C-alpha positions in Angstrom: -0.1 5.2 5.2 2.2 4.5 2.5 -0.8 4.0 0.3 -2.1 7.1 1.6 1.0 8.9 0.9 1.2 7.5 -2.6 -2.0 9.2 -3.5 -1.4 12.8 -2.0 -3.9 11.9 0.8 -2.0 12.6 3.9 -4.2 14.7 6.0 -3.0 13.7 9.7 0.2 16.0 9.6 -0.3 19.2 7.5 2.4 21.0 9.4 1.3 20.2 12.9 4.1 17.6 14.1 7.5 18.4 12.7 9.0 15.4 14.6 6.5 12.7 12.6 7.3 14.8 9.3 11.3 14.1 9.7 10.6 10.9 10.7 8.8 9.6 7.7 11.8 9.2 5.2 13.9 7.6 7.7 11.4 4.6 8.9 12.2 1.1 8.0 9.5 -1.3 7.5 9.1 -5.0 8.7 10.1 -7.2 6.3 6.8 -9.3 6.0 8.7 -12.5 7.3 9.9 -12.2 10.6 8.5 -8.7 11.2 4.8 -7.5 9.8 5.2 -4.8 7.5 3.0 -2.7 9.1 5.6 -2.3 11.9 8.3 0.1 12.0 11.7 -1.8 12.7 13.0 -0.4 15.8 16.6 1.4 15.6 19.3 0.4 18.1 19.4 3.3 20.6 17.3 5.6 21.7 15.1 7.5 19.2 11.9 9.2 18.3 11.5 8.0 15.0 10.2 4.4 15.6 7.8 5.9 18.1 6.6 8.6 15.3 5.9 6.1 12.7 4.1 3.9 15.5 2.1 6.6 16.2 1.0 7.8 12.7 0.1 4.0 12.0 -2.3 3.9 14.9 -3.8 7.4 14.0 -4.3 5.9 10.4 -5.9 2.4 11.7 -8.1 4.7 13.9 -9.3 6.7 10.9 -10.0 4.1 8.8 -12.9 2.2 10.2 -15.0 1.5 7.5 -14.4 -0.8 4.4 -15.1 2.4 2.6 -12.4 4.3 3.8 -9.3 1.5 3.4 -7.1 1.4 0.4 -7.6 -1.2 -2.1 -4.1 -3.1 -1.2 -5.1 -3.4 2.4 -8.5 -4.7 1.3 -6.9 -7.4 -0.9 -4.1 -8.0 1.9 -7.4 -8.9 4.5 -9.0 -10.9 1.7 -5.9 -13.1 1.0 -5.5 -13.4 4.9 -8.7 -15.1 5.2 -7.6 -17.8 2.6 -6.2 -20.5 4.4 -4.8 -23.0 1.5 -1.5 -21.2 0.1 -2.1 -22.3 -3.6 -5.9 -21.0 -3.8 -4.5 -17.6 -2.0 -1.6 -17.6 -4.9 -4.7 -18.1 -7.7 -6.5 -14.9 -6.0 -3.5 -13.0 -5.6 -2.4 -13.6 -9.5 -6.0 -13.0 -10.6 -6.4 -9.5 -9.0 -3.3 -8.5 -10.2 -4.1 -9.5 -14.1 -7.2 -7.8 -13.5 -5.6 -4.6 -12.3 -3.2 -4.8 -15.1 -6.0 -4.9 -17.5 -7.7 -2.2 -15.8 -4.1 0.1 -15.9 -3.8 -0.9 -19.8 -7.6 0.1 -20.9 -7.8 3.6 -22.4 -9.7 6.0 -20.5 -10.9 7.6 -23.6 -13.0 4.6 -25.1 -10.1 4.4 -28.4 -9.2 1.6 -30.2 -7.2 -1.1 -27.8 -4.1 -2.2 -29.6 -2.3 -5.3 -28.5 0.9 -4.3 -27.0 3.1 -6.7 -29.5 1.1 -4.7 -32.3 2.6 -1.6 -30.8 6.4 -3.0 -31.0 6.1 -3.4 -34.4 5.2 0.4 -34.8 1.7 0.0 -36.6 
């Protein structure tokens, strides 16, 4: 859901459910240790906020059936979850991080690549 929101591809709401629209900024994610990051932390007392968050999560999960439709962050999480050895998992994650950084630094116009240390020298 968060990846879809960041990419402005939030197609499920489009003004249909006012409760869900108001609930999004109030959602609290799991910490990834005690609670899964995909889960919404339930606030104390009766609240619709957590239920709206869970319903949106299930709606997104139901729509993302094909691997081609999944955000790249989810694909990476699934790939890393399949690696049992923590050291190997870390190496694969680090390699993917470095490759993404290189893609982000690559000029889109095919221009000359200037190393970052050279840019800091002003030349």
